N, C-alpha and C positions, 0 to 999 in steps of 0.2 A: 217597580222593583219586582224582580223576579223571585220565585219561591222555588226551593228545592225540595222535592219529595224523595224520601227515603223508603225503600222497600226491600224485598226478599225475593229471590229467584232460585228454583232448583233445576239441576241438571243431572244427567246420567253420570257415570264415573268417567267417561270419554267425551264429556261435553255435548251430548245431543240433547233435544228436546225429550222430557221425560214421557209425556204423554203421547204425543204425534209421532215421534222417531224421527228418522231421516239422517242427514249429515250432521257432523258436528257443527256447532254454531260458531265457534271461533277456536283458535289453536290453544287456548289457555293463557296468554299474556295478560298481565294486569297492570293498569287499568285498561278496559277495552269498552269502547263505545259501540253499541249496537246499530247497523245502519237503519237510517230513518225509513219507515214504511207509512203507508196510508193507514189511519186509524178508523175503526168503526165508532161513530158516536151513538149508535143507537142504544137502546136499554138491554140488548142482548147480553147475557152472561158471557158467552163464548162468541168472540167475533174477532174480526181482523185487528192487528195491533200486536205490539209485545206485551205480554201479560206478566205481572208480578203480584205480590201479595203484601199488605201493609204488616202482617204478622209472619213471622219465621215459622210458627208452628202450623199456619195454614199453608204455606208454601211446602213444607215438607210432607204435610198431608196430601195435598193435591198432586205433587211430583211423585211421592211415594218413597218408601224407606229403602227399597232395592228393586227399582222398576224394571231392570235387566239382568237381575241376578247378583248384582253388585251394589254397594251402597252408594245412594245419590249423594250430589255435592251441593251444599247450600251457598249462596253469595248474597252479598249486600249490594244493592244496586241503587243508583240516584238518577234524577233526571229534573230538568227545568222545563221541560216540554209540559202541555196541557195533559192532565191526568184524568182518566174517566173511572170512577169508582162503581163498579156493577157486583154487588154480592160481597163475596170475601175475596175478589179479585180487583186489581187495578189495571188500567189499560192505558198505553201511550205509545207515541210514534217511535220513541227510542228510550233506551235506558244505558247508563254508564254503570259497567259492572267494576265495582271498587275493589272488593276483597272477598276472600273465600272465609267462611266462618264454619265452627264447629257447630254441629247439630243437635248436640247432647241436650242443651236447655230446651231447643225446640221441640225435641222428642217428649221429654218429661212434661211441657206444658200441653202437648197434644194428647198425652196419655191421661193427665189429670182431667181434661174435658171429656173424655170417652170413657175411662174406667173407674172413676170415682175413688173408692177404697182401695182398689187393686191397681191403682196407677203406679205406684213405686214399683211393683213387682213386674207389671207389664213394661214399663219403661227400662228396667234392668234387663229383661229379657230382648227387648228390641234392639238395645245397645249391643248386647252380647252378640246377636246374630249379625248386625253390621260389622263388628270386628271379624267374625268367622268368615263373612261372604267377601270380605276384602282379601282373603287369602294371603295371610301375614307370613305364613311359613312356604309360599309358593317360590319354587326354585326350578326355572326351566332346564336349566344344565342338568340337574339331579334326575328330572323326569326323562329327559332324552337318554342319559346314561343308563337307567334303569330298563327302559324299554330296549334298548340296543342290546343290552346283557340278555334280557329274556328271549330276543329273536335269535341271539347266537346260540344258546343254550338249546333252542328247539330246532336249530338248523333251517331257519327260514330267512330266505334272501328278500327281505322286505325293506322298503325305505320309509323313514318317519316324514310325515307331513303335518304340519301345525295347521289349526283350524280356530276360528275366534270364539267359537263356542261348541258344546257338546251337539246343540241342534244342527249346527252346519256340518259337523262331522258325521252325524247320524243320517243327514240328507245325502251326502255324497256316498255314503256306504250303500245306502238304499238305491241310489241311481246306478251305481256299478252292479249291484246284485241283479237289478232288473235287466240291465244290458247284458250281462251274461247269460241269463235265463233265455233271453230273447234270441241269442246267437246260438246257443245249445240247441233250442227247439227248431230253429232253421236248418241246422246240421241234421238233425234227426228227421225231418220232413224230407230234405233233399235225399237222405240215404234210403227212406222208405219208398219214395217214388223210382228211384233206380236211374239207369242212364237215359232212358227215354224219358221219363218224366223231367229230368233236368233239362233235356232238350227243349222241351215244349214250354217249361217255365221261363227259360231263358229267351226263347223266341216269342214269348208272349202269347202262344197258341195254346189251346188245350191239347189233352192227349190225342183226340182223334184228328186234330189239325195238324199233328206232328208230322212233317215230312221225313220218311224214312223207310227202312225195310219193313217194319211192322206197321208203320201207319199207313194211311189211305192217302193215293195221290189226288183224289177228288175231296176236298176238304168241305165244300159245301153239301156233297152228298154223303159224308161222314161214313165211308165204306171202309171200315176196318176189317180186320181179318175175317171175322164173323159174316160181315156184310157180303165180303167176296163169295164166301162159302154159300151163302144163301143165294146170290144170284146164280152161282152155279147149279144150285138145286133148282131154281125156277126155271132154268133153261134159257135159249137164246131170246125168247120172248120177253121173259122177265129180265134179263140184262138190258135189253133196249128200253124197257119202262123205266127202271131206275137210271140209267145213263142218259136218256133222253128227256127224263122228268115228264112223262106222259102218263096218262091214266092206264091201268091194266086193261087189256082188250076185253070188250063185252062178250065176246065169244069164247066160250070154254076152248082151252088148249088140249083138252082130253076128252074123247069120245065117250067115255064112261060117265054117265050123269051122277052115279053113285058117288063119285069122287068129290063133288062139289057141295 
């Protein structure tokens, strides 16, 4: 004779795992049987397998009241598979998600365990927060109309782009700001280097190696304009030394020893 175990399982508002996160577990149709997976039979409290709780209050406590900024959802689940009880959690290879239930009683029971004589007040506040975080007055069309009107008044030719959350919108704004700052800094640097600096950067050569009227023809010698003037000052033998890459003559080029 098979035994059916009844338990409770918590999900986010869009049916994702409330603790580990990830993709939605299923599209929301009921009833739904979770795909069988290997279950860990060890004594570990958290291990492989589908987890649930014998008490609804434990499920809402572990899953959270609003794990992603919106109220979590509580479901009653059943299974005929072998169940391993570990602490306040049950672990099995599969569960059948039967129905969604209201979390009010589970929250009151959880508050009674945690807050004693203040349980009623705390439970009322938690329930009120869940109502508020559900955004009961949320109207996407009204929000878009208000933003479009504000942009038109300010003369801004911007487009509206929806995001899943304020965090993703902020990340996109930050990336755009950094990209704009990087492009501006690059333009300023190119303007500071001038035409010859741009030629050197584009050719992956340094300024001294840049081939042009102001650059040197001998890149290894790095003879820029100052180098040519110096070679002219050194004279014919000095130019031979630089161009031929030989040491300066040991014999002085000038007869006056006072100049050495």
